[in-house]
C-alpha angles and dihedrals in degrees: 000000000000092000091056091062104035134052130161090225129036112252129207111265109245090219093058107111103167137038092260092056092043091054094051092044088059097043095040106029117192092240136063122258125256094254091053094057095091092061093047089051091052097045096106094038092054090045090058087057091052101262122117120199123212118279091258089073098047109121090237097042118160114186109254090229089056097047111120111256096015117145095207109076097160112090090203087078096044122097094210093057091078112097121204115229103188099083099192097060134051137171124237144171116249102226094207094068106359091246120149118245139174123236120206123197110220134181115233091237087076125087091206096110094045094049092042093051091047094051094045101041115141091261096050095043089064089070109094090210092062106107097166116127110262119237106221099180143342137193141164127262113259095228106027114045091193090068126074133179123226119199117212138167114275107258138174135221106282094230097049113118097028122253114265110188141034092246091057091058091047091051092049094049091049095050095046094047091048089049091050092052091048091052093048092045086059092051099252124131113196096202093191103056098156136135095276091056096056118082140161141221095246097184093106092057097032104036090160090058129221140250110272094217094042108030094183093069137058123263090269088068102240115048116093117248118244109207122202120227115274091219089068097032107036117206131208120240126216138199110223143180110050092180093120097029124126125220112202127204119241108281094012115134116245089209102103138125117281146158101220122214139263096329110086095179101086106106093219090065090067087074104031091165088070114077116246138177109276092199091054089051088061090050091054097046094048089049087052089053089054090048096050100036100040116010096044096040102045138042130234099021090140092156088073095054094092099032100057099049088048092054092045097050106156099229110059089208089063094039113107124244120256090255092054090050092050092049089052091048093051089055091047092050092053089062095052111100110243089220089069093062094093097042106124118246115249127208127217089237097056118125126238089258091052090048091054092047092048092046092053091046090050091050092052089045090053092054091049091048091056089055091049091049094052088049090046089235107174091203087089089074129041103223119204 
């Protein structure tokens, strides 16, 4: 039975009788891929723990476009045609409340679950400045005791969709800096604080949801998503993936040897045999995220001009602590006119026509902001 559902290579569907059908049988084979097998084989196990995978991973899955009597023969419009290529994570439905969650497959050699559960204990989660990814549940694989599963909220890349207004950037920077300080205050250095390890709860801007395997489309697998503006529907940002993180003991020095993570720009990583401050590494890499995701992508974000060089100070000994950076940012934020919150972000590549349109939009936005200010409408600023 297993061979009927899995094949290392897509095979031509025997029912394909014309070039159109041949093409779709190759692009959307009527069997799961090799790297998806693990999830199919754990479908019933996960269900006993209260987590239901999508129909594609049911042991007796029949492609919806191949179901006898179906009206929809085109897999492009079928939710279960989307394969998932990142083998260590999968989405699921929590049967207790029908909420969507993410399941991560983890080897027991990792401290990720232990550090994650520590940082998101009931007591620490009550702190509004805690932006560490909550661990909702965890359990061991039934056949391989070296594998565990960690259940987390379903999140989305923090930069998808793109930012649209100045206030959105300000809110993001504030949340991430507060989250960094919280993590360091509780003696954890992330060591891989890069773009891929920052996510958001996108439910406020995408209330209809999205397809986990194809984030650009709706849960039905084919309709385009229509995100709402963050400035009106603020999101919460999270620091994720504590696989390479270090939890220090009280009084223990954070100056130790290390290899860092995905970011190769920190100067201290040039000589990893020489001990360096792991907390200061986080400060540098988060500053690099701000540089690459905001300063290099958008124009006129002058409020970042002092912050980023400070965070990316070459010598880690002279680099400020995360708390010093946050204090500096709070003072900088106080000087930013609230009326600028809704000014649209502009890119260096925008055309003259786009510049005119954005300028007009910004002018109208400024007038509206004045009205909001006089009415003391807090919607003009996305508070953390």
